[in-house]
N, C-alpha and C positions, 0 to 999 in steps of 0.2 A: 455417603457424602454428607448427609444431614448431620450424622454424628460428628464428623470431623469439623464441620462448621461450628456446631454447638460447642465442641471441645475447644476450638480455637477462641471462640468468644469467651468461654470460661477462663481460659488462660490469660486473655487480655485483661479481664476484670481482676484476676488474681495478681497479675503483674502490676496493676495500679494500686493494689492493696498492700498488706504487710508482707506477703510472701514474694521472694525474689522471682522475677520473670524468667530468668535463665533456668531455674530449677524446673519450672513447668514447661518450658520449651523443650527441655531434654525429655521430660516425661511424655510430652505430646509425640515426640519423634519415636520414642520406644513403643508407645501405644500403637501408633500407625504401623510400625514395623511388625509388632506382634499380630495385628489384624491381617496384614498382608501375608505374613508367614503362615498364619492359621489357614487363610484362604488357599495359599499355595499348597499346603499339606493336604487340605481337603480335595483340591483340584487334582493333585498328583495321585492321591489315593483312588479318586474316581476314575482317572485315566488308566490307572493300573488295573482296576476291576474291568473297565471297558476293554482294555487290551487282552485281559485274560479271556473274556467272553469271545472276543474276536479270534484269538488264537485257538480256542476250543472249537469255534465254528470252522476255522480253516482246517483244523485237525480232522473234523468230521468229513469235510469236503474232500480232503486229500485221501482219507480212508476209502471214500466212495470211488474216487478216481483210481486208486490202487486196485480195488476189486474189479473195476471195468477193464483196466489194462491187463490184469492177470487173466481174465476171461478171454480178452482179445488175443493175448499171447498164446493161450492154449488152443484157440480156434485156428490161429495162424500156423501153429506148429502141426496141427492135424492136416491142414491144407497143404503145407509144405511136404509132409510125408506122403500124402496121396498123390501129389504131383510128381514126386520122386518115383513112386511106384509106377505111375503111368509112363514116365520117361523111360524107365527100365524096360517096360513092356513094349513100348514103341521101338526102342533100340533093338530089342530082341527080334521084333517083327521085321525091322529094317535088315537085320542080318540074314533072316530067313529069305526075304525077298532078294537080297543080294546073291545069296547062294543059288536061288532059283534062276535069277537072271544069268548068272554065270553058266548054269547048267543048260539054259535055253539059248545061249548065244548062237547055237548052230541051227535053231529053228528058223522059221520064215521071218522075213523082215517085218511083216505085219505084227506077228506075235512079239517079236523083240521090241518093236516100238511101243506096243501096249504095256509090256512089262516095264520098259524104261519110264513111261509116264507114271506108272504106279510107284516105281522106286523114287522118282522125283517128288511125288506127292508125299511119300513117307518121309523123305528127307526134309521137306518143308514143314511137315507136322512135327518132326523131331526138333527142328530149329525153333519152332514156336514154343514147344514145351521147354526147351532149354532157356529161352528168353523168359518164359513165365517163372521157371524155377529160379533164375537169377533175380528176377523182380521180387519174388517172395522171400528170397534169402536176404535181400537188402531191406525189405520192409520188416522182416523178422528182427534184424539187427537194430533197426531204428526203434522198434517197439521195446526191445530189451533195454536200449539206452534210456528211453522215456520212462520205463518202469523203474530203472535204477535211480533216475533223478527224482521221481515221485517218492520212492522209498527213502531217499536221502532227505528230501524236504520234510517228509512225514516224521522221520526221526528227529530232525532239528526242531520242528514245531513241538513235538512231544517233550523234548528236552527243555525248551523255553517255558512251556506250560508247567512242567514239573518244578522248574526253578522258581517260577512265580508263586506256585502253590506252597512250596517249601518255605520261601521267605515270608509270605503272608502268614503261614502257620506259625513260624518262629516269632514274628512280630506280635501276633495275637497271644501266643503263649507268654511272651515277655511282658506284654501289657497286663495279662492276668496275674502273672507272678509279681509284678510291681504293685498291682492293686492289692493283692493279698498281703504283701510286705507292709504297705502303708496301713491297711486295715488292722493288721496285727499290732503295728506300732502305736496306733491311735485307739486301740480297743477300749481303753479306760474312758474315752469320751463318746462312746457309741450312743449313750442315752442322754447326751448333753447337747444335742443339736448338731452332731457331726456325722456325715455319711461319706462312704467311699464306694464308687462304682466305676465300671468300665463301659464306655460307649464308643462305638465307631473307631476302635483301636486306641482311644485315649482314656486316661484315668482322671476322673473328676473327684476332687476332695472338696466337699461343701461344708462350710462351717457357718451356722447361723450367727447373726450379729450378737445375740444375747450371750453367746459363749465368749465373744471377743471384746465387745465394746459396751460402754454405757450409752444410753440413749443420746443420739446426736453428737457423740464424741468420736475422736479419731485415735485416742490412745488405747492400746490393747491392755486389758485387765490381766491380773496374775494368772487366773485359770486359763484364759485364752492363750496367754504367752506360753504356758506349758505345752499346749497342743501344737502351737506353731513351731516351737523348738523341737519337739519330738518328730514332727513332720520333716523339718529341715535335716535332722540327724539321719532320718531314714533315706533321704535323698543324697546324702554325701557319697561321692564317688560315681554318681550317675553322669555319664558323659554323652549318652546317646539319646537324651531327651531335652526338650525345651520346657520351661516352667512358666506358665502365664497365670499371674495372680490378678483376679478380677474382683472389683468391689461392686456390689449391687445394693440398691436401696428399695424402699417401698415408694408408694405414690404420694405420701404426705409431704407437703412442702416444708422447707426449713423456716423456723421462726427466729426473729431477732436480726440484728444488724451485724453481728460478729461473724467469725469464721467457724465452720464453713458456711458459706452464704446459700448454697443450694445443693441439690442431690448429686449433681455432677461433681462438685468439689468434694463433697463428703465421700463419695465412692472412690475417687482418686486418692484422697488422703488416707483412707482406710487401707486400700491396697498397698500403698507405699509404706505404711506403718508395718504391715505384715512382712513385706520384703526386707525391710531394715532389720527386723528381728531375725529372720532366716539367715541373713548374711552375717550378722554380728554374733550369732550363737552356734555357728557350724562352719565347716570348711567347704560348704557348697559353692560352686563356681558362680560368681555374680553374672557371668556372661550368659548363662542359660536362663536368667530370671528376667521377667518383664512385669511391671505393675501397670494395671489399666483400670479405668473407671467406666462402668456401664450404666450408671445412674439407675433410673426406675424402668428402663425400657425392655428388660428381659426377665419378666417375672416367671416364677415356677408354678404359680397357682393363685388362688384367691386369698390364701393366708398371708397377710402382710409380714408376719413374723418370719415365715420361711423365705419370703422375698428379700428380706434384709439379711444379706449373707456375704461371705467371702468364698469365692470358688478358686481353688488352685487346680489348674488344668495341666496335666503332664502329657506332653505331646512327643511321641517317639519320632526320631529322625529316620527318614526313609531313603537313605543314600543308596543302599543295595538295590532297592526297587528301581530308583532313578537310573542307576548304571545299566540295569538290564533293559529298561525301556529305551535308553539312549543308544543301544546297539543298532537299532533300526535307523 
């Protein structure tokens, strides 16, 4: 928020000076949007990592449930078979008692009554076993359905984790390939204050001010212009990235009453100068470019010369990841 207020104040001062206010209002809007987009990409990437961790946790939990259900199903199946065996045994005994009862119908009434009670008890036990057998059959069916559902959920989670890992891997590989492409294109400037590195899925091209600008100036020198043009040529045809050009200064205050008046203005004008060269010397789509000034507030170390720099940040678009996340 402080940066936006400071930038707004700067733009008001510029508006009252010799630079048209409308130009800096547009620049301010693009800068704000670039910061919001960068934060959005960072947040989405973090959400993606968080979801991956959550999915892996859910995958582990589902695997545990799958093992428990498999064991329960095995135990239930053994219980079902044992009950079925007992049922057949009781059924056989019932038939034996029935045969004995039929054979003893001619015996005394007392013996017949006793045998009838035994037969009734056997029938009751047989009915209980039939009921238990039916209950176990229903429970077995329910367990099988739950196991099937868990297996289905497990496969779906595995699929989503694999999709996320594949896309993240592709994005990392694409970022590394882009970094290598840029590094190869700018190899001749390696020892002239230019570095290319990949961090957090983004490619950072850092050019020290001594390569691009004279002290306190905003016009790009001939050697620096060559580096900017080669960078722009390497980015031609890239449609799946956004390019943020940031100007950075040291902590020394500007001297004199002319333009640029301060480090904010100097950093913005230098970033704008680089963007203009990129668009005028290549077929790069201007829609993916944003120029921004960061003044002195993001140093890279104690060395003032290294803090005076232009950083071109190549930010990959994460549409595929967002589509997978939005499925939930």
